[in-house]
C-alpha positions in Angstrom: -77.2 22.5 -21.5 -77.8 24.9 -24.4 -75.4 27.9 -24.4 -77.3 31.1 -23.9 -76.3 34.3 -25.7 -74.2 36.9 -23.9 -75.7 40.3 -23.2 -73.4 43.2 -23.5 -73.4 46.7 -22.0 -71.2 49.7 -22.5 -69.9 49.5 -18.9 -70.8 49.0 -15.3 -74.3 50.2 -14.5 -75.4 51.8 -11.2 -77.4 49.2 -9.2 -80.4 51.4 -8.7 -81.1 52.3 -12.4 -82.5 48.9 -13.2 -85.0 48.7 -10.3 -86.1 52.3 -11.0 -86.7 51.6 -14.7 -88.6 48.4 -13.9 -90.7 50.0 -11.3 -91.6 52.9 -13.7 -92.4 50.5 -16.5 -94.7 48.4 -14.2 -96.5 51.5 -13.0 -97.0 52.8 -16.6 -98.3 49.4 -17.8 -101.1 49.4 -15.2 -100.6 45.6 -14.6 -100.4 44.0 -11.2 -97.5 41.7 -10.3 -99.8 38.7 -10.4 -101.0 39.6 -13.9 -97.4 40.1 -15.1 -96.5 36.7 -13.6 -99.4 35.1 -15.5 -98.3 36.7 -18.8 -94.7 35.5 -18.3 -96.0 32.0 -17.7 -97.8 32.2 -21.0 -94.4 32.8 -22.6 -92.9 29.8 -20.8 -91.2 31.7 -17.9 -92.0 30.7 -14.3 -91.2 33.6 -11.9 -92.9 34.4 -8.6 -94.5 37.8 -7.9 -92.2 38.0 -4.8 -89.2 37.9 -7.1 -90.7 40.6 -9.3 -91.3 42.7 -6.2 -87.7 42.3 -5.1 -86.4 43.3 -8.5 -88.4 46.5 -8.7 -87.6 47.5 -5.1 -83.8 46.9 -5.7 -83.6 44.2 -2.9 -82.4 41.7 -5.5 -81.1 42.0 -9.0 -81.3 39.5 -11.9 -77.9 38.1 -12.6 -78.2 34.6 -14.1 -78.8 33.9 -17.7 -82.2 32.5 -17.0 -83.2 35.6 -15.1 -82.0 37.9 -17.8 -84.2 36.0 -20.3 -87.1 36.7 -18.0 -86.2 40.4 -18.2 -86.3 40.2 -22.0 -89.8 38.7 -21.8 -90.7 41.5 -19.3 -89.9 44.1 -21.9 -92.5 42.5 -24.1 -95.1 42.2 -21.4 -94.6 45.8 -20.3 -94.5 47.0 -23.9 -91.2 48.9 -23.6 -88.6 48.9 -26.4 -86.3 45.8 -26.5 -83.2 46.5 -24.4 -84.8 49.1 -22.2 -84.3 46.9 -19.1 -81.7 44.4 -20.2 -79.3 47.2 -21.1 -79.3 48.2 -17.4 -77.9 44.8 -16.3 -74.3 43.7 -16.3 -73.7 40.6 -18.4 -73.3 37.4 -16.4 -69.7 37.0 -17.4 -68.9 40.5 -16.2 -70.2 40.2 -12.7 -67.8 41.7 -10.2 -66.0 39.1 -8.2 -66.0 39.7 -4.5 -62.8 40.8 -2.9 -61.0 38.4 -0.5 -62.7 38.0 2.8 -60.8 39.2 5.8 -59.4 36.1 7.4 -56.6 35.0 9.8 -53.4 33.4 8.7 -53.3 29.7 9.4 -50.0 30.3 11.3 -52.0 32.5 13.8 -54.3 29.5 14.7 -51.9 26.6 14.8 -48.8 26.7 17.1 -47.1 23.8 15.3 -45.4 25.1 12.1 -45.4 21.7 10.2 -49.1 21.3 11.1 -49.9 24.9 10.0 -48.2 24.4 6.7 -50.2 21.2 6.1 -53.5 22.9 7.0 -52.7 25.9 4.8 -51.9 23.7 1.8 -55.1 21.7 2.3 -57.5 24.5 2.9 -56.2 27.3 0.7 -58.1 26.5 -2.5 -61.6 25.7 -1.4 -62.3 27.5 1.8 -62.3 31.1 0.4 -65.3 30.1 -1.9 -67.6 29.2 1.0 -68.8 31.3 4.0 -69.9 29.7 7.2 -73.1 31.3 8.3 -73.8 28.9 11.2 -71.9 26.1 12.8 -73.3 23.6 15.3 -71.2 21.0 17.1 -72.1 18.3 19.5 -69.3 16.4 21.3 -70.3 13.2 23.2 -68.2 11.7 26.0 -68.9 8.2 27.4 -68.7 7.0 31.0 -65.1 6.0 30.4 -64.2 9.5 29.4 -63.7 8.5 25.8 -65.2 10.3 22.8 -68.1 8.5 21.3 -69.2 10.8 18.5 -68.8 14.4 17.2 -71.8 15.7 15.2 -71.6 18.8 13.0 -74.2 20.9 11.2 -73.2 23.8 9.0 -75.0 26.4 7.0 -72.7 27.5 4.2 -73.1 30.2 1.5 -71.2 30.2 -1.9 -69.1 33.3 -2.3 -68.5 32.5 -5.9 -69.8 30.1 -8.6 -68.4 26.6 -8.3 -68.1 25.2 -4.8 -69.0 21.5 -4.7 -67.6 20.3 -1.4 -66.5 20.9 2.1 -63.2 19.6 3.3 -62.9 18.7 7.0 -59.5 18.7 8.7 -59.4 16.8 12.0 -56.3 16.5 14.3 -55.7 13.7 16.8 -52.9 14.5 19.2 -52.3 11.0 20.7 -50.6 8.4 18.4 -52.3 5.7 20.6 -55.9 6.8 19.9 -57.8 5.8 16.8 -58.9 8.3 14.2 -62.6 8.6 13.7 -64.7 7.4 10.8 -66.5 10.1 8.7 -70.2 9.7 8.0 -72.4 11.9 5.9 -75.7 12.6 7.5 -77.5 15.2 5.4 -77.1 17.0 2.1 -73.6 15.6 1.4 -71.8 12.4 0.7 -68.3 11.2 1.7 -65.6 11.5 -1.0 -61.9 10.9 -0.5 -60.6 10.4 3.0 -56.9 10.7 3.6 -54.9 10.1 6.8 -51.6 12.0 7.2 -49.3 10.6 9.8 -46.9 13.5 10.3 -48.7 15.6 11.6 -51.5 13.3 12.5 -54.5 14.5 10.5 -57.6 13.1 8.9 -58.7 15.0 5.8 -62.1 14.1 4.3 -64.1 15.5 1.4 -67.8 16.0 1.9 -69.3 16.3 -1.6 -72.5 18.4 -2.2 -75.3 17.0 -4.3 -74.7 19.7 -6.9 -72.4 22.6 -7.7 -73.4 25.8 -5.9 -73.8 29.2 -7.7 -72.7 32.4 -6.0 -75.2 33.4 -3.3 -76.7 29.9 -2.8 -76.8 28.3 0.6 -76.6 24.7 1.8 -77.4 23.0 5.1 -75.2 20.0 5.6 -74.6 17.5 8.5 -71.9 15.0 9.1 -70.4 13.2 12.0 -67.2 11.6 13.2 -67.7 8.3 15.0 -65.1 6.2 16.8 -64.8 2.5 16.5 -64.4 0.4 19.6 -63.5 2.3 22.8 -63.0 5.6 21.0 -60.4 8.2 21.7 -59.6 9.5 25.1 -61.4 12.8 25.7 -58.9 15.6 26.5 -59.7 18.6 28.7 -61.3 20.7 25.9 -63.2 20.8 22.7 -62.0 23.6 20.3 -62.8 25.1 16.9 -60.4 27.2 14.9 -61.9 29.9 12.6 -59.9 31.5 9.8 -63.0 33.5 8.7 -65.8 35.2 10.6 -68.9 33.1 11.4 -72.3 34.5 12.3 -73.2 31.8 14.8 -71.4 29.0 16.6 -73.3 26.5 18.9 -71.2 24.1 21.0 -72.8 21.3 22.9 -70.9 18.9 25.2 -72.8 15.8 26.3 -71.0 14.0 29.2 -72.2 10.6 30.4 -73.7 11.1 33.9 -70.9 8.9 35.3 -68.3 11.2 33.9 -69.4 14.8 34.6 -66.5 17.3 35.0 -66.1 19.4 38.1 -66.0 22.7 36.1 -66.6 23.9 32.5 -65.5 27.1 31.0 -66.2 28.7 27.6 -63.3 30.6 26.1 -62.3 32.5 22.9 -59.0 33.8 21.7 -58.6 36.2 18.8 -56.2 35.1 16.1 -52.7 36.1 16.8 -53.6 37.3 20.4 -52.8 34.5 22.7 -52.7 36.7 25.8 -56.2 38.1 25.3 -58.4 35.1 26.2 -61.9 35.8 27.2 -63.6 33.1 29.4 -66.7 32.5 31.4 -67.9 29.7 33.6 -70.7 27.4 32.3 -73.3 25.6 34.3 -73.3 21.8 33.8 -76.8 20.3 34.1 -77.2 17.2 36.3 -77.6 15.1 33.1 -74.1 16.1 32.1 -75.1 18.5 29.4 -73.5 21.9 28.8 -73.6 24.3 25.8 -72.5 27.7 24.6 -73.8 30.0 21.8 -71.5 32.6 20.3 -72.6 35.1 17.6 -70.5 37.2 15.2 -67.5 35.0 15.8 -64.2 36.7 14.8 -61.3 34.7 13.4 -59.5 32.9 16.2 -60.1 29.9 18.5 -63.3 29.1 20.4 -64.0 26.2 22.7 -65.2 24.7 25.9 -62.7 23.3 28.4 -63.3 21.3 31.6 -61.6 19.9 34.6 -62.3 16.4 35.8 -62.8 15.8 39.5 -59.3 14.9 40.8 -60.8 12.4 43.3 -62.3 10.3 40.5 -59.5 10.8 37.9 
């Protein structure tokens, strides 16, 4: 890729000045957005009229090198002096980095200190660069009360330039049960997979097809599948969240021969073990139950169940 020249300004620029200057220049030119789009295309720049509208309204702001080159061409099209608009943009290298997102300490989510240390070490470098907008889990239990498959779908947004993977961390409590296999389903591929014996963790890389730029989103799917009989299903399925999530969907699919007597959705804020919130869930005759939570705060969320003692 050819290096593009850096643009320099005297200092930070108020965000509204660029949109106001662009809007004024467009009005003075007498050109419609579609006509401006056509003239930019003549100069080799493809940009939608919707993007131009966002720029002049202030809803978006050109920040990438390619976008700033479009703004330079806009100065020609709108017949304003060179630098009139570009001088109101911060150079790409000077973009403000976002501050750290508020998140829970790993120790507040894991009650096992060695396990918490291992998770903190594994997740500390990559997790801050990605925000979970939506998370969808489906946990499938067979007639023998063993886990068959756990399917995951995530919508992620890059909080900075550079994220190229998601790292899953899965814990298996029982030393007698197998660890699952990792399979990429959509918009990712499996990288390195490592099994730690003490504590018993599976750590897997899910590599994106390309490196994300700040603000870009990705929809990815993967699943954990068990060979043979699978692992024995416990009495709950739980997710731990260090950072806020806009939406979390949990589905549990029980085989009709292994439907629990009761199901409860629960959530516990990070560091507040005595403040659990819980509500009963209805189980459909087919064995299906689900819960949807929005604006999830850091902490633990899950569904737990009780098997019928007569059939245990």
